C-alpha positions as CSV (number, residue, x, y, z in Angstrom):
1,M,4.7,-33.6,11.4
2,L,2.2,-31.1,12.8
3,S,-1.5,-30.8,12.7
4,I,-2.1,-27.2,11.5
5,L,-5.3,-25.2,11.1
6,V,-4.6,-22.5,8.5
7,G,-7.1,-19.7,8.3
8,H,-7.7,-16.0,7.8
9,S,-10.0,-13.3,9.3
10,F,-11.8,-11.7,6.4
11,F,-15.4,-12.4,7.2
12,L,-17.6,-11.2,4.3
13,R,-20.5,-10.8,6.8
14,F,-18.6,-8.2,8.8
15,D,-18.5,-5.9,5.8
16,A,-22.1,-4.9,4.8
17,K,-21.1,-3.4,1.5
18,Q,-19.1,-6.5,0.4
19,F,-21.8,-8.8,1.8
20,E,-24.4,-7.1,-0.4
21,R,-22.1,-7.2,-3.5
22,A,-22.0,-11.0,-2.9
23,K,-18.8,-11.5,-4.9
24,P,-16.7,-13.7,-2.5
25,Y,-13.4,-15.3,-3.5
26,P,-11.5,-18.0,-1.7
27,P,-8.4,-16.7,0.2
28,L,-5.8,-17.3,-2.4
29,A,-2.6,-16.5,-0.4
30,T,-3.9,-18.6,2.5
31,L,-4.5,-21.5,0.1
32,Q,-1.0,-21.1,-1.3
33,V,0.5,-21.4,2.1
34,A,-1.7,-24.4,2.9
35,S,-0.4,-26.1,-0.2
36,L,3.2,-25.4,0.8
37,L,2.6,-26.9,4.3
38,R,1.1,-30.0,2.8
39,R,4.0,-30.5,0.5
40,Q,6.2,-30.3,3.6
41,G,4.2,-33.2,5.1
42,H,2.0,-31.4,7.6
43,E,-1.6,-32.3,8.3
44,V,-3.4,-29.2,7.1
45,S,-7.1,-28.1,7.5
46,L,-8.6,-24.8,6.5
47,F,-10.8,-22.3,8.3
48,D,-12.2,-20.1,5.6
49,A,-13.7,-17.0,7.1
50,M,-15.0,-15.6,3.8
51,L,-18.4,-17.3,3.9
52,A,-18.4,-18.1,7.6
53,T,-21.1,-16.8,10.0
54,G,-18.7,-15.5,12.6
55,T,-15.8,-16.4,14.9
56,E,-18.0,-19.1,16.5
57,D,-17.5,-21.1,13.3
58,F,-13.8,-20.9,13.9
59,D,-14.3,-22.1,17.5
60,A,-16.3,-25.1,16.2
61,Q,-13.5,-26.0,13.8
62,L,-10.9,-25.7,16.6
63,A,-12.9,-28.1,18.7
64,D,-13.3,-30.5,15.8
65,T,-9.7,-30.6,14.5
66,Q,-7.8,-29.8,17.8
67,P,-4.8,-28.5,15.9
68,Q,-1.3,-28.2,17.4
69,L,-0.8,-24.9,15.6
70,V,-3.1,-22.2,14.2
71,L,-1.6,-20.2,11.4
72,L,-3.6,-17.1,10.6
73,Y,-2.3,-16.2,7.2
74,E,-4.3,-13.3,5.6
75,D,-5.0,-13.3,1.9
76,N,-2.4,-10.8,0.6
77,Y,-4.1,-10.6,-2.8
78,N,-7.3,-9.2,-1.2
79,Y,-6.8,-5.4,-1.2
80,L,-9.2,-5.0,1.7
81,S,-6.8,-7.1,3.8
82,K,-4.1,-4.5,3.0
83,M,-6.4,-1.8,4.2
84,C,-6.6,-3.5,7.6
85,L,-10.3,-3.0,8.3
86,V,-11.1,-2.7,12.1
87,R,-13.7,-5.4,12.2
88,M,-11.3,-7.9,10.6
89,R,-8.6,-7.1,13.1
90,Q,-11.0,-7.6,16.0
91,A,-12.1,-10.9,14.6
92,A,-8.5,-12.1,14.2
93,C,-7.6,-11.1,17.8
94,K,-10.7,-13.0,19.1
95,M,-9.6,-16.1,17.1
96,I,-6.1,-15.9,18.5
97,A,-7.3,-15.8,22.0
98,N,-9.7,-18.7,21.5
99,A,-7.0,-20.8,19.9
100,R,-4.6,-20.2,22.8
101,R,-7.4,-21.0,25.2
102,V,-7.6,-24.6,23.8
103,G,-3.9,-25.0,23.8
104,A,-2.9,-24.3,20.2
105,R,0.2,-22.3,19.4
106,V,-0.5,-19.3,17.1
107,I,1.5,-17.7,14.3
108,V,0.1,-14.7,12.5
109,A,1.0,-13.1,9.1
110,G,-0.6,-10.4,7.1
111,S,-0.4,-6.7,6.1
112,D,-1.9,-5.4,9.3
113,A,0.2,-7.7,11.5
114,S,3.3,-6.6,9.6
115,D,2.5,-2.9,10.2
116,A,1.0,-3.2,13.7
117,P,2.0,-6.5,15.4
118,E,1.2,-5.4,18.9
119,P,-2.6,-6.0,18.9
120,Y,-2.0,-9.6,17.7
121,L,0.7,-10.3,20.3
122,H,-1.5,-8.8,23.0
123,A,-4.3,-11.2,21.9
124,G,-2.0,-14.1,22.5
125,A,-0.1,-14.8,19.2
126,D,3.2,-16.6,19.8
127,V,4.8,-15.1,16.7
128,V,4.0,-12.4,14.2
129,L,5.7,-12.7,10.8
130,R,6.7,-9.5,9.1
131,G,6.5,-9.7,5.3
132,E,5.5,-12.8,3.4
133,G,7.2,-15.0,6.0
134,L,7.7,-18.0,3.7
135,D,11.4,-18.2,4.2
136,V,11.2,-18.4,8.0
137,L,8.0,-20.4,8.4
138,P,9.5,-23.9,7.7
139,A,12.1,-23.4,10.4
140,L,9.5,-22.3,12.9
141,L,7.4,-25.4,12.1
142,S,10.5,-27.7,12.4
143,R,11.1,-26.2,15.9
144,L,7.5,-26.9,16.9
145,N,7.7,-30.4,15.4
146,A,10.7,-31.0,17.6
147,Q,8.5,-30.0,20.6
148,R,10.5,-26.9,21.3
149,G,9.0,-23.5,22.2
150,L,8.9,-20.4,20.1
151,S,11.0,-18.2,22.3
152,G,14.6,-17.9,23.5
153,P,17.9,-16.6,22.1
154,D,18.6,-20.0,20.4
155,L,15.7,-19.4,18.1
156,V,17.2,-16.2,16.8
157,K,20.6,-17.9,16.4
158,G,19.1,-20.9,14.6
159,L,17.4,-19.0,11.8
160,A,19.2,-17.4,8.9
161,Q,16.4,-14.9,8.5
162,T,14.4,-14.4,11.7
163,V,11.0,-13.2,12.9
164,T,11.0,-9.9,14.6
165,L,8.5,-10.8,17.3
166,V,8.5,-13.8,19.6
167,E,6.4,-14.8,22.5
168,G,4.8,-11.4,22.8
169,E,8.0,-9.5,23.3
170,L,9.9,-7.3,20.8
171,L,13.4,-8.5,20.4
172,H,15.9,-5.6,20.5
173,G,19.4,-4.9,19.3
174,D,21.2,-7.4,17.1
175,A,18.6,-10.0,17.5
176,V,16.0,-8.1,15.4
177,A,16.0,-8.6,11.7
178,T,13.0,-8.1,9.4
179,I,12.4,-11.2,7.4
180,S,14.1,-10.8,4.0
181,L,12.2,-11.8,1.0
182,K,14.4,-13.6,-1.4
183,P,14.0,-12.8,-5.1
184,L,11.9,-15.4,-6.8
185,T,12.0,-16.2,-10.5
186,R,9.6,-17.8,-13.0
187,A,11.5,-21.1,-12.6
188,D,10.9,-21.2,-8.8
189,A,8.8,-24.3,-8.1
190,E,7.1,-22.7,-5.1
191,L,6.0,-19.6,-7.1
192,D,4.6,-21.8,-9.8
193,A,2.9,-24.3,-7.5
194,P,-0.9,-24.3,-7.4
195,A,-3.0,-23.4,-4.4
196,A,-4.7,-26.0,-2.2
197,W,-8.1,-25.7,-3.9
198,G,-9.3,-29.1,-2.5
199,L,-9.6,-27.5,0.9
200,V,-12.3,-25.0,-0.2
201,D,-16.0,-25.6,0.1
202,M,-16.4,-24.7,-3.6
203,E,-20.1,-25.4,-3.8
204,H,-20.8,-22.8,-1.1
205,Y,-19.0,-20.2,-3.3
206,R,-20.8,-21.4,-6.4
207,S,-24.2,-21.2,-4.9
208,T,-23.5,-17.7,-3.5
209,W,-22.4,-16.4,-6.9
210,L,-25.2,-18.1,-8.8
211,A,-27.9,-16.8,-6.5
212,A,-26.6,-13.2,-6.7
213,H,-25.3,-13.0,-10.3
214,G,-26.2,-16.0,-12.3
215,H,-22.6,-17.0,-12.9
216,F,-19.7,-18.4,-10.9
217,S,-16.3,-16.7,-10.7
218,L,-13.1,-17.9,-9.2
219,N,-9.8,-16.1,-8.5
220,M,-6.2,-16.7,-9.6
221,A,-2.9,-14.9,-9.5
222,A,-0.2,-14.9,-12.2
223,S,2.2,-12.8,-10.1
224,K,3.0,-11.3,-6.8
225,G,3.7,-7.6,-6.1
226,C,4.4,-4.4,-8.1
227,S,7.6,-2.7,-9.0
228,F,6.1,0.8,-9.3
229,S,6.2,3.4,-6.5
230,C,2.9,5.2,-6.1
231,N,3.2,7.3,-2.9
232,W,0.0,5.9,-1.4
233,C,0.5,2.2,-2.1
234,A,1.7,0.1,0.9
235,K,3.8,-3.0,0.2
236,P,4.3,-4.7,3.6
237,I,4.3,-8.2,2.1
238,W,6.1,-8.4,-1.2
239,G,8.0,-5.1,-1.1
240,G,8.7,-3.3,-4.4
241,R,9.4,-6.4,-6.5
242,Y,7.3,-8.0,-9.2
243,Q,7.5,-11.9,-9.1
244,Q,5.9,-13.5,-12.2
245,R,4.9,-17.1,-12.5
246,S,5.6,-18.9,-15.8
247,S,2.9,-18.6,-18.4
248,A,2.7,-22.4,-18.6
249,A,2.1,-22.8,-14.9
250,V,-0.7,-20.2,-14.9
251,A,-2.3,-21.8,-18.0
252,T,-2.1,-25.3,-16.4
253,E,-3.8,-24.1,-13.3
254,M,-6.6,-22.4,-15.2
255,A,-7.1,-25.5,-17.3
256,E,-7.3,-27.6,-14.1
257,L,-9.8,-25.2,-12.5
258,K,-11.9,-25.3,-15.7
259,V,-12.2,-29.1,-15.6
260,R,-12.5,-29.4,-11.8
261,F,-14.9,-26.6,-10.9
262,A,-16.2,-25.2,-14.2
263,P,-16.2,-21.5,-13.3
264,D,-17.7,-19.1,-15.8
265,H,-15.2,-16.4,-15.1
266,V,-11.8,-15.8,-13.4
267,W,-10.7,-12.7,-11.5
268,F,-6.9,-12.3,-11.7
269,A,-6.0,-10.7,-8.3
270,D,-2.5,-9.6,-9.4
271,D,-1.7,-5.9,-8.8
272,I,-0.5,-5.9,-12.4
273,F,-1.4,-8.8,-14.8
274,G,1.0,-9.9,-17.5
275,F,3.2,-6.8,-17.4
276,R,4.7,-7.5,-20.8
277,A,2.8,-8.3,-24.0
278,D,5.1,-11.3,-24.8
279,W,4.2,-13.0,-21.5
280,V,0.5,-12.6,-22.3
281,Q,1.0,-13.9,-25.8
282,R,2.7,-17.0,-24.4
283,F,-0.1,-17.4,-21.9
284,A,-2.7,-17.3,-24.8
285,A,-0.7,-19.9,-26.7
286,E,-0.4,-22.2,-23.6
287,L,-4.2,-22.0,-23.1
288,D,-4.8,-22.9,-26.7
289,T,-2.7,-26.1,-26.3
290,R,-4.8,-27.0,-23.3
291,G,-8.2,-26.6,-25.0
292,G,-8.8,-22.9,-24.2
293,G,-9.1,-20.9,-21.1
294,I,-11.8,-19.1,-19.1
295,P,-12.9,-15.5,-19.7
296,F,-11.1,-13.3,-17.2
297,T,-10.8,-9.9,-15.6
298,I,-7.5,-8.2,-14.7
299,Q,-5.9,-5.1,-13.0
300,T,-3.3,-3.2,-14.9
301,R,-1.7,0.3,-15.6
302,A,-2.6,2.6,-18.4
303,D,1.0,2.9,-19.5
304,L,1.3,-0.8,-20.1
305,I,-1.6,-1.0,-22.6
306,T,0.1,-0.8,-26.0
307,E,-1.7,-1.9,-29.0
308,E,0.2,-5.2,-28.8
309,M,-0.8,-5.7,-25.2
310,A,-4.4,-5.0,-25.9
311,R,-4.5,-7.6,-28.7
312,A,-2.7,-10.1,-26.6
313,L,-5.1,-9.7,-23.7
314,S,-8.0,-10.1,-26.0
315,D,-6.5,-13.2,-27.5
316,A,-5.9,-14.7,-24.1
317,G,-9.5,-14.3,-23.1
318,C,-9.5,-11.0,-21.1
319,R,-13.0,-9.6,-21.1
320,E,-12.5,-6.7,-18.6
321,A,-9.5,-4.7,-17.5
322,W,-9.4,-2.4,-14.4
323,I,-7.0,0.5,-14.7
324,G,-5.7,2.6,-11.8
325,A,-6.7,5.9,-13.4
326,E,-6.9,7.6,-9.9
327,S,-7.5,11.1,-11.2
328,G,-8.2,13.3,-14.2
329,S,-5.7,15.8,-13.0
330,Q,-2.1,15.5,-14.2
331,R,-1.0,17.5,-11.2
332,V,-2.6,15.0,-8.8
333,L,-1.1,12.1,-10.7
334,D,2.3,13.6,-10.5
335,A,1.9,14.3,-6.8
336,M,1.0,10.6,-6.3
337,N,4.1,9.6,-8.2
338,K,1.8,7.5,-10.3
339,G,4.0,7.6,-13.4
340,T,1.1,7.8,-15.9
341,T,-0.5,10.6,-17.8
342,V,-4.1,11.5,-18.5
343,D,-3.5,11.0,-22.2
344,E,-2.2,7.4,-21.5
345,I,-5.4,6.7,-19.6
346,L,-7.6,7.9,-22.5
347,E,-5.4,6.0,-25.0
348,A,-5.5,2.8,-22.9
349,R,-9.3,3.0,-22.8
350,K,-9.5,3.4,-26.6
351,R,-7.1,0.5,-27.3
352,L,-8.9,-1.9,-25.1
353,Q,-12.3,-0.9,-26.3
354,A,-11.1,-1.5,-29.9
355,V,-10.4,-5.2,-29.2
356,G,-13.6,-5.7,-27.2
357,V,-12.3,-5.5,-23.7
358,R,-14.4,-3.7,-21.1
359,V,-12.6,-1.1,-19.0
360,G,-13.1,-0.1,-15.4
361,F,-11.3,2.9,-13.7
362,F,-10.2,3.0,-10.1
363,I,-10.7,6.6,-9.0
364,Q,-9.1,8.0,-5.9
365,L,-10.5,11.2,-4.4
366,G,-9.1,13.5,-1.7
367,Y,-5.3,13.2,-2.4
368,L,-3.2,16.1,-1.2
369,G,-3.7,19.2,-3.2
370,E,-6.9,18.1,-4.9
371,G,-9.3,21.0,-5.1
372,V,-12.4,21.9,-7.1
373,D,-10.5,22.2,-10.4
374,E,-9.0,18.7,-9.9
375,L,-12.4,17.2,-9.1
376,L,-13.8,18.7,-12.3
377,Q,-10.9,17.3,-14.3
378,T,-11.7,13.9,-13.0
379,R,-15.3,14.4,-13.9
380,R,-14.2,15.4,-17.5
381,L,-12.0,12.2,-17.6
382,I,-15.0,10.1,-16.9
383,E,-17.1,12.0,-19.4
384,E,-14.5,11.7,-22.2
385,A,-13.2,8.2,-21.6
386,R,-16.7,6.7,-20.9
387,P,-15.4,3.7,-18.9
388,D,-17.7,0.8,-18.6
389,D,-17.5,0.9,-14.8
390,I,-15.7,2.8,-12.0
391,G,-14.6,2.1,-8.4
392,V,-14.3,5.2,-6.3
393,S,-12.5,5.6,-3.0
394,V,-10.8,8.3,-1.0
395,S,-7.1,8.5,-0.2
396,Y,-6.3,6.1,2.6
397,P,-3.0,6.7,4.5
398,L,-1.5,3.3,4.8
399,P,1.5,2.8,7.2
400,G,4.8,2.6,5.5
401,T,3.9,4.9,2.6
402,R,5.3,8.3,1.7
403,F,1.7,9.5,1.8
404,H,1.3,8.3,5.4
405,E,4.4,10.2,6.3
406,Q,3.0,13.4,4.8
407,V,-0.2,13.3,6.7
408,K,0.5,11.3,9.9
409,A,0.7,14.5,12.0
410,Q,-2.9,15.1,11.0
411,L,-4.2,11.7,11.9
412,G,-6.7,11.5,14.7
413,A,-8.2,8.7,16.7
414,K,-9.6,7.0,13.6
415,T,-6.7,5.3,11.8
416,H,-8.6,2.6,10.0
417,W,-11.9,2.2,8.3
418,D,-14.4,0.0,10.1
419,D,-15.5,-1.6,6.8
420,S,-15.1,-0.9,3.1
421,A,-18.1,1.5,2.9
422,D,-16.6,3.8,5.5
423,L,-15.0,6.1,3.0
424,A,-14.0,8.4,5.9
425,M,-11.3,11.1,5.5
426,M,-8.7,10.3,8.2
427,F,-6.5,13.4,7.6
428,H,-7.3,17.1,6.9
429,G,-8.2,17.0,3.2
430,T,-9.6,19.9,1.1
431,F,-13.2,18.7,1.8
432,D,-14.9,16.6,4.3
433,T,-16.1,13.0,4.1
434,E,-19.7,14.0,3.1
435,I,-18.4,16.0,0.1
436,Y,-16.3,13.1,-1.2
437,R,-19.2,10.7,-0.8
438,T,-21.4,13.0,-2.8
439,V,-18.7,13.2,-5.6
440,R,-18.5,9.4,-5.6
441,D,-22.2,9.1,-6.2
442,L,-22.1,11.8,-8.9
443,L,-19.3,10.0,-10.7
444,H,-21.1,6.6,-10.5
445,D,-24.2,8.3,-11.9
446,Q,-22.2,9.7,-14.7
447,V,-21.2,6.2,-15.7
448,D,-24.8,4.9,-15.4
449,L,-26.0,7.7,-17.6
450,Q,-24.0,6.2,-20.5
451,R,-26.4,3.2,-20.5
452,L,-29.5,5.4,-21.1
453,S,-30.8,6.7,-24.4
454,G,-33.4,9.1,-25.7
455,N,-35.5,11.2,-23.3
456,A,-34.4,9.1,-20.3
457,S,-30.8,10.1,-21.0
458,L,-31.7,13.8,-21.5
459,R,-33.6,13.9,-18.2
460,A,-30.9,12.1,-16.3
461,S,-28.2,14.3,-17.8
462,H,-30.1,17.5,-16.8
463,E,-30.7,16.2,-13.2
464,L,-27.0,15.2,-12.9
465,Q,-25.9,18.7,-14.0
466,Q,-28.2,20.3,-11.5
467,R,-26.7,18.2,-8.7
468,W,-23.2,19.1,-9.7
469,T,-24.2,22.8,-9.7
470,R,-25.6,22.5,-6.2
471,L,-22.4,20.8,-5.0
472,L,-20.1,23.4,-6.6
473,E,-22.2,26.2,-5.0
474,R,-21.3,24.6,-1.6
475,I,-17.6,24.0,-2.1
476,S,-16.4,26.7,-4.5
477,P,-14.2,28.6,-3.7
478,A,-12.6,25.6,-1.9
479,V,-12.1,26.1,1.8
480,A,-10.0,23.6,3.8
481,V,-12.0,21.9,6.5
482,S,-11.4,19.2,9.1
483,P,-12.7,15.7,8.4
C-alpha cells in the first residue's frame, strides 16, 4: 500500500475577505477522498490548507511524512474552489513543484484543474483528473503500488475509464476519454460513507470560531450536485446529476459529530439540501431516534419551498435557509434559465418565516441585459421580502457554462478573481465594477436598515434614499461601458 499525503490549496489567509469573516470549514470533499483511500488500505495523512500559514506548512509536512504520493484534491463543496481564485491556483502549483522536488508523485483533482489542467501539469503534476475522478483513482493507485509509472499506452488500455492527461502530455485521438461519472444511488456505500474527520485538527477550527463568533460550526453534505440548468452555473465535477445520501446515513453522521466534537451548528454545503419534503421528514425522524440533531443552515431553491417542505425543515432543525434568489427581475431570471419566479421567491420567504427559519438571499448583479430597471426591481425584492441576510456577487463567467460561451469574446486578460472580494466585471456589462460594488453596498445597507427602529431607522432610510438617488443620477439613462 502507498503512503499518501492528501491535501488541498484553499488557504484562508490568502483571501482577506474570508480571513476576516473567520468562518473556516474543514475540506469536506478532501476528507471524503481520504476516507476512501483509508478504506482501501493506504497510509493517509492530511495537509489542510484552510488554517495553514502558507505553503511553507505544506513543505514542512512533506519533510515530516515523506509520502510516495501527493493527492491535491480540492474541496468540491466549497463554492470558492469552483470559482478558481488566482491565489489558490498559484499556491497549488507551488505545492506541486515542491512535492516533485522531494520525489513524490502528484495527482491533482478539482474544478480549476478540470477546466484548465495545463498550469498544474506545467507545475509538475503527473496526472490531472477531470471530474470527480473516484472511478479511476483506485486503478491509478494500484499502478503506483505495483511500482509502475503513470504514463504509457498500457495505462490507457488498462483503465475502463481513463484520465485525460498523463505525465504532462495531452493524450490525443482514441486514447482520450473524459472520466465518466457513474450514477450513484442512496444505497451506494461510498456515497453514504462518512468523511475522515479524525484527520482534522478540530481544536484549531473550534478556537477560531469561538474567538470570532462565540460558537462553533462544522460542515456536512447530504448530497452531491444539482440537476437544474442555470446558465451561469459550472458543473465540472458532478455534472448535471443530483446524488443523494440516505437520510439514515446523514443522521448517523450528524449524531456522531455531535458526540465527538460538540459543534453548536452545522452548515450543509449541498447545492440543494433535501430536494424533497419526504426525504427531509425521514431525516427529522432519524435524528429523533438518535437523540436529536444539531441546528443547521442549508442552501435551496425558492420553487422547492412548499409549506410541507418548510415544516419538514423546521422539524429537522433547520434554522436558516439560503435561497438563490439572484434577481428581482423576472426577465433576468428567465435569461439565466433559473427556472424560478419572483413570486416564488417571495412565497418561499413567507413560508420559511412562518415556521421560524431565517432566510438569506444570494443576489447576482451584472447578468446580461440587466439595466437600471432590473437593478431597481432587485432593490424592490429586498424591500418587500425583507430577507434576514443577503450575499451579493457579480456574474462570473465560469468555463463550461452557456454564460461563458455568450461572453467569452469579451473576456480580457483578467479571467479569474484574485480573491473573493475582487468582484470585478470580467466582461462588458451594462455598468462597470465600481457601480456594482456601490449597488452591493446599498443592498446590504437596505437589509441592515431592517434591524433599526424609531428615529435611527428614519435617518438611515433617508440617507439610503439619497445615496440611491445620487447613484441613479450617474447611471440613468444606462450607458454600456467597458469594465
